[in-house]
C-alpha positions as CSV (number, residue, x, y, z in Angstrom):
1,M,93.6,54.4,123.5
2,T,90.5,55.4,121.7
3,Q,90.6,58.1,119.1
4,L,88.5,61.2,119.8
5,P,85.7,61.8,117.3
6,I,86.8,65.5,116.8
7,N,90.4,66.6,116.1
8,I,91.2,70.4,116.3
9,N,94.2,71.6,114.4
10,Q,96.7,73.3,116.7
11,R,96.6,76.7,114.8
12,Y,93.0,77.1,115.9
13,K,93.8,76.5,119.6
14,S,95.7,79.6,120.3
15,S,94.4,83.2,120.8
16,T,94.9,85.9,118.1
17,R,97.0,88.9,118.8
18,I,95.9,92.0,117.0
19,D,99.6,93.3,116.9
20,T,100.8,90.4,114.7
21,N,103.4,91.3,112.2
22,Q,102.4,91.9,108.5
23,A,104.3,88.8,107.3
24,G,101.8,86.6,109.2
25,F,98.8,88.2,107.7
26,K,98.3,86.0,104.7
27,P,98.3,82.8,106.7
28,F,95.9,84.5,109.2
29,I,93.4,85.4,106.3
30,D,93.8,81.9,104.8
31,D,92.8,80.2,108.2
32,F,90.2,82.8,109.1
33,I,86.6,81.4,108.9
34,L,84.2,84.2,107.9
35,H,81.2,82.7,109.9
36,G,77.8,84.2,110.4
37,T,78.6,86.0,113.6
38,A,81.6,87.7,112.1
39,I,79.6,88.8,109.1
40,N,76.9,90.1,111.4
41,I,79.4,92.1,113.5
42,L,81.1,93.5,110.3
43,D,77.9,94.4,108.9
44,T,76.5,96.0,112.0
45,I,79.6,98.0,112.8
46,S,79.7,99.3,109.1
47,Q,76.0,100.2,109.0
48,D,76.3,102.0,112.3
49,F,79.5,103.8,111.1
50,A,77.9,105.0,107.8
51,G,74.6,106.0,109.5
52,S,75.6,107.8,112.5
53,A,78.4,110.1,114.1
54,Q,79.5,107.3,116.5
55,R,83.0,106.4,116.2
56,A,83.9,104.2,119.1
57,Y,82.9,100.6,119.2
58,T,83.5,97.7,121.6
59,L,83.6,94.0,121.0
60,T,82.9,92.3,124.3
61,G,82.6,88.6,125.1
62,P,84.3,85.8,127.0
63,Y,87.9,84.7,126.5
64,G,88.2,82.8,123.1
65,S,84.9,84.0,121.6
66,G,86.8,85.7,118.6
67,K,86.8,89.4,119.5
68,S,90.6,89.8,118.6
69,T,90.2,87.7,115.5
70,I,87.5,89.8,114.1
71,A,89.3,93.1,115.1
72,L,92.4,91.8,113.3
73,Y,90.4,90.7,110.2
74,M,88.6,94.2,110.1
75,S,92.0,95.9,110.4
76,G,93.0,94.1,107.3
77,L,89.8,95.3,105.5
78,L,90.6,98.8,106.4
79,S,94.4,98.7,105.9
80,K,96.4,101.2,103.9
81,R,98.4,98.3,102.5
82,K,96.5,97.7,99.3
83,V,97.8,94.1,99.0
84,E,96.7,93.3,102.6
85,R,93.4,95.1,102.2
86,D,92.6,93.3,98.8
87,Y,93.6,89.9,100.3
88,A,91.3,90.4,103.4
89,T,88.5,91.7,101.0
90,Q,88.6,88.5,98.9
91,K,87.1,86.7,102.0
92,L,84.0,89.1,101.8
93,H,83.1,87.5,98.5
94,Q,81.6,84.7,100.7
95,A,79.4,87.1,102.3
96,H,77.0,87.8,99.5
97,G,76.5,91.6,99.1
98,L,78.6,92.7,102.1
99,L,81.6,93.4,100.0
100,D,80.3,96.5,98.3
101,N,78.5,97.8,101.3
102,F,81.4,97.5,103.7
103,S,83.9,99.3,101.5
104,S,81.5,102.1,100.7
105,R,80.2,102.5,104.3
106,F,83.8,103.1,105.5
107,N,84.7,105.1,102.4
108,I,87.7,103.0,101.7
109,K,89.8,104.4,98.9
110,R,93.4,104.5,99.9
111,G,92.7,102.6,103.1
112,W,93.0,103.6,106.7
113,E,95.8,104.2,109.1
114,V,95.5,101.3,111.5
115,V,97.1,101.4,114.9
116,K,97.1,98.2,116.9
117,H,97.9,98.2,120.6
118,V,97.8,95.2,123.1
119,C,97.4,96.6,126.6
120,G,99.7,95.5,129.3
121,L,100.7,96.7,132.7
122,E,102.4,99.9,131.8
123,A,100.8,103.4,132.0
124,P,98.1,103.4,129.5
125,A,98.4,107.0,128.1
126,N,102.1,106.6,127.3
127,A,101.9,103.0,126.0
128,I,99.0,103.8,123.6
129,L,100.7,106.9,122.4
130,I,104.0,104.9,121.8
131,S,102.0,102.5,119.7
132,I,100.5,105.3,117.7
133,Y,103.9,106.8,117.1
134,N,105.4,103.6,116.1
135,S,102.6,102.7,113.7
136,L,102.8,106.1,112.0
137,N,106.6,106.1,111.9
138,I,106.8,109.3,113.9
139,E,110.0,109.9,115.8
140,F,109.7,111.0,119.4
141,D,111.6,111.4,122.5
142,L,109.9,110.1,125.7
143,D,112.0,112.5,127.8
144,N,110.6,115.4,126.0
145,D,107.0,116.2,126.7
146,E,106.5,118.5,123.7
147,S,107.8,115.8,121.3
148,V,105.2,113.3,122.6
149,A,102.3,115.6,123.1
150,F,102.3,117.9,120.1
151,V,103.6,116.0,117.1
152,L,100.6,113.7,116.7
153,P,97.7,116.1,116.0
154,G,99.6,118.1,113.4
155,R,100.9,114.9,111.8
156,M,97.4,113.3,111.5
157,N,95.7,116.5,110.3
158,S,98.4,117.0,107.5
159,R,97.8,113.4,106.2
160,N,94.0,114.0,105.8
161,E,93.3,110.3,106.2
162,N,91.1,108.1,108.2
163,S,92.6,106.3,111.1
164,T,91.5,103.7,113.6
165,I,93.1,102.5,116.9
166,W,92.5,99.0,118.1
167,L,92.9,98.4,121.8
168,D,93.1,94.8,122.9
169,E,93.3,93.2,126.3
170,I,92.0,96.5,127.8
171,T,91.1,94.8,131.0
172,F,94.7,94.9,132.0
173,Y,94.3,98.7,132.6
């Protein structure tokens, strides 16, 4: 059997899940390749964020093109967890000049509240709300509409923080 001229490590063959646990974040950052397209996307989104009132963005592309990987990396750059944010930010040193601009464009001081949700076949509104509540450690009762509907706005306003919600695999809805 002839040996193939290219060998791809197994860890690069699987897709990225944005809802990965925090324990797996360091290996993700270590293996993440901050290539030109990723730098361009991060730079474009951060410039647009700083220069306009637009606050909703989409990353579109075919399966395996890196959308979730870039979203997961960006969630690390914005994270409230300083250790995670600092570790992700170290990669930006490779992107000459982007480090300072990215942080200042998103006004990152204490980090952002990051909610990650991978869409599935369940009812979208409830599923997304459950992900938000779980990420914010808000207790709720699915059988009590008031618990679900009215806790979130007051909780977010009292925190006076920036937040972002990542929706992945949205085509399931």
